[in-house]
N, C-alpha and C positions, 0 to 999 in steps of 0.2 A: 564451479561456473566457468571455469577457464578449461574444459575441454572440448575441443574440437567437434567430438560425435553428438554434443550438445546444438548443433549448428541446424540443420534439418528442424528438428525439435521446435525450436524456439522460431525456427522462419513460418511455421506452421501456429504457433502461439501467437505471432505478430498478424496473420491472416483472419484468424478467429477474433481479434481481440477488433481488428477494424471493422469486421462485418459488422460487431457491435455497435460500435460507436460514432461510424464516420457519418452517420445519417444526416448529421446536425454541423457537417462542415461548413466554415464561411471563410471569406479571405481577411486577412490580419487586419487587425483593425488600425489601419495607418491615417486617416483622415479624421479630423477632429468632428466633424458631423457623424462619420461612423462611430468614435471612439463615446460622443455623447449618447446617443442613440442606446450602443450596448449597454452603457452606465445606467441607462434608466431600469435596462430589462433585468440586468444583474441586481441590481438592487431591489427590483420587485423580487424576484423568484429567491433569493436569500439575502440575510443579513452580514453574512462575513463576506458578501462579494458586491461591495456596495459600488464602486467602482472602477471601470478599466484603466483610468490613467490618472494622475495626478495633475497639478499644475507645472506646466513645460519651461523648464531653463530655456536659458541665449541657447545652449547647447543639445535640446532638447529631453531625452530620458535617461536619465544615469542606470535604473534599474528596469529591467525588464525579464519578463516570462514568456517564454513560448510553450503554449498548450500543448499536449498530450492530446489524444482524441477527445473530444468531447468541451464542453467551457468550465470557466474558473468558479461554479457553482456544482460540479459536478458530483459531491460528497464524496470525493475522492483525492488523488492524484492532485489534481488541477489547483481544487479549493485548497487543500493544504498545505499547499507552496506556496499559492498565491496569500493567504491568510499570513503566514509566516513573512513574506517579502514585503505585504506590505504595513505590516507591523513597524519592523525596523524602520520602516523609511516614513511613515507618519510620524511616528517619536523623532525621528531626526531631521525631516524637513528634507528630505531627499527625493526628486521626482522618480517615477516608476510608471509602468504602462503593461500591458502584455498585448501579446500577436498570437492569433491564432492561424495554424497552416490550411491549405486547401485540402491536403489530403493526407493521409497516415504512410507516407513513404519518407525514406530517407532525404529525398533527394527533397521532396516540399518541407523536409523539417531543417533542412541544411539553407535553404533560400528562405526561410522565414526568418530564423537566425540572423542573416546575413542583411535583413530588412530593420532587424532591432538594431542589430549596430549602426546602421545608416541614421537609426535615429538617436544615435547619442549613447548607446547602453553600454557600459563599463563592465556591467556584469549580470550574464544572463541565469537566470535557471530553468532547469531542464528536468520538467519530472516526468519519470518511467523509463522502462528500461529501452523502451522502443529509439529510446536516444544514445543509446552505447554507439552506434554505429554514427552517426551524425555529428557526437561530440569528439569522438576519433579524429573523423575530420577536420573540423572548426578549429579545434585547439590549436592546429597547425596554421592554420587559413588566419587566425586573428590573433596574434599571439599575445596582442596589448591587451584582451579582452578576458575577464575572469567567467569563469563556467562553475555552475553549482550541477554534478549531474544525479538526478535523484534518483535512488533503488536501484544501480548499473554502475560498471564500469566501462570506459572506451575502450574499443577491440574494432578490426577491420570487418571484412565485411564474412569472410570464413574462418572466423574465430583464432584466424592462426596466429596472431600478435595481438596482447592488451598491451595499450600504452595511455599511460595519465600524465600530462605534463604539468607543470609547475604554475600554469593556469589554472586548472582545473581539481575540483573539491568533488573525489566518487563519495557518495552517500551509500551505505547498505546496513540493513536493521537486521538485527536479533529475532527471525520470526518465531525460532522454537518457544521464545521467552513470553511472548503475549499469550502462543498457544499456550502451553503450560499452565500458565495462569487461566483460560479460559475454562479447559478441560479440570482445572483443580476447584475452581470456585462454581464449574455446575455438579460435581460431587458432594462437596460442601454444602451446597443449597439443598441435599438429598434425590439430587437425581441417579442412575446406577446402570440406566441404558440408553447411550449414549452414540454419534452418529456423525462421523468426519465423511464430508464430498466435497473433495479438491476438484478442482479444472485439471489443466495438465500437470502432469508430474516432475516440472520444472523443482529446481532447487529451492526457492523462495516456499513454495507450495506443498513440500514435502518437511523443510523445518516447521512449518507451520503445526502439520499432521503429527508430527513424532513429539513436540512439545504438547499437544492437545492430549495424546495418549498418557505420556508419563505424568502428565500433570491430575490426570483423572487418577491415575494409579496413585500417585503419590497420598493424593489425599483418602482413595479406598484403604489405603494399609493404615493411615491416621486411625479410621472412623472403624478399621476392623469388618468392612463391606465389600463385595463383591462389584466389579462392572462389567460391563459388556459394550463393547465399540464395533458397530458397524462401519465400513472404511472401504475407502471407492474413490478413484478418479476417472471421471466422465470423460476424460481425453481434450476438453475444450473450456473455454471461457464464455461460453454462450450459453443464456437460458434457454432451455431445450424443453418440449412433452417429455421426451424420455428421463430426463432425469428430474423433473418433478413428479412423474411416476414411479421412479425409484425411491426419490425421499416419502410419497404417498404411503408407499408399501411396508416401508421401514416404520412409519406411525403406526402403520394400521397396524404392526407386528410388537408393538409397545414401545419403539425407541422413544425416550423423551425429548430430545432435545439433539438438533442438528448443527455442527459447524459447516457452515457453506463457506467454502473457502475456496474462490476461485472466479473475481470477479461476479459477470450476470447467473453464474452457475447458482449465486445466493438467492437470486429472484426466483429461481425453481422452487428452492427450498422452501423460502416464504409465502410462495403459492400455495405449495402443500401443506405447510402448516397452518396458513388460514382456513384450510378445509377441513385439518385435520386439529383445530384448536390447540396446537402442539408449539413448541419452542422452537426460537433457532439463534443462533448464535454468529456476530457480522464478524466482517474480517476489514482489516486496514484502516478503514475510518470508524465513527460512531454511527451503527447504523439504525440507531431506532428509531429516524424519522423515516423508513423507509418501509416498516411494518410493526403494526403492535404484537408481534410473535417473536420481536427481538429483544432477546435480556440483555444482552449484553454482547461487545465487539471487543475480537482480537485486533489492538490497533496498534498501528507504526504512528508515532507521534510526527507526524510530517512536517506541519509547522512548526515544532520547534527545533527541526531540524536545519529546515531552510534559515530561519530567525539567528540561528548559530552561526551559521557560514557567512550569512551577510554579516553578522559583527564583527567574526573574525576578519574578514575582509577588511574593512574599517579600521578595525586596530591595530590592524597589520601582522593577526597571526595567522592569516590566511594558509589552513593544511593544504596547499597544492601539492601534487604529484604525488597522492597518494590516499587511500581509501579510507575512508572513517565509516566506522561503524555502529549504530547509535544501538543501545542496550539499556538496560533497567540503569546501569552504572552511570549513564550521562541522561535518563529523564526519557529515552528514545523510544518507549513503547509502553502498553498497560492497558486498562480494561477504564471504560467510564464511568467510574461508577456513581456520577450524579445522575447518568439516565438510565444507569441498567436495572433491572427490575429482580431482585433477588428475594427469597424467602428467610433466607437465613444467613447466606453468606452476608458478611457485615464490613464496615469500612475498618475497623483494627483488625479482622482477619485479611483484609487485603494489604494496609498496610505491612503486615507480619512479613505475607510471602513476598511482598513484594522486596523487601528488607533484606531476606534470603538471596532472593534471586540477585539482585545488587552487591550483594558482599562475597557473592562466588560461593555461597554455602550450598547452595543446590546445583547440583549437576546436571546438565541435559545433554543425552546423547542426540547430535544433531547431523550423523553421517550421511549422507543424501544419494549415496550410492545404493542401497534399497530401499527403495520405496514403500515395499508391504510392511513395516513395522516388525518382519519375521526375524531381523535380528536384534529387538529388541529384548531384554530378561525384565518380565514384568511379575508383579509376585500376586495382585489382587484383580488383575485387571485383561478379560479375553477379547483378541481382537479378528473379529471376523473378517478378511477379506474379500470383497467382490472383485470378482472381474468385469 
């Protein structure tokens, strides 16, 4: 990810994401009346986002979260991060509050972080890679404030410098591992015709896909079956008629399940699956509630990562100045077995493969320099890359 050539690509990704999510932008929740109203709305929409703020102390709110595009009940990064922050805060009687930028720009994020600091924040959680550049700036601007950057590493505008100060914990996830588990489970559940539909071919999406293909191949080799995988990047993170049409054609031609890996691209896949009475694998968070077609999700345990980071801050063991990667080894990824809809793949099967991942017994190639999977050596799987 630390390659300057990715600058333009990721800038396009930022624009695509903003087009999807910025319709509900609001001002930062700084007033008491605003806070109470937002709390009521959040409680109605999601049990896990029951309040926007705890009781303020004389010094304000000690813990803060600045939302990425969307709200704290977005069933994605904001909600996962908020759950981790509030869990630790409630357990330890620490005041907290979230703030929402007016727009998805670097300047707006920096301004909103400033509001959180003015509101008393000693630690600010920033969920999502769109905060990489803002955190690069504010880590120097507020040296006495601690930051948790979720799913990214601080860098300047043109990607020529990456810098993580001691007051920043940068968090990444080993996406190839939940991707591997999703592919492995699908084949173990009896499916032999799979699809991977990613958004943009950025490193995180590529790793998901590479893991998915290799997990499917491992299960096929164990069972003595052959697997076919349709593979495509839509080029954006938006739900589009084109993505839905492609997914529909795959289902029509026999694909049994598609891993919708790219933000709202998954919504296009779900729409096609609903029409075809087919199956979908979700991404990042448990998307079972999004559609009855979702049989499982390749998850990053966002709440665990934030909880651990906040706990480390108060324990005096905050891993600032470095990047922490969450994997199976530190319970950072997985599948939501409690909501998964498998016919054959059991909890015992899940525990066995998870143990192998955590122990390093399973080796996954996650070189993101070739996004097509053409560099993989597969024994029982054929990948058809769709331009």
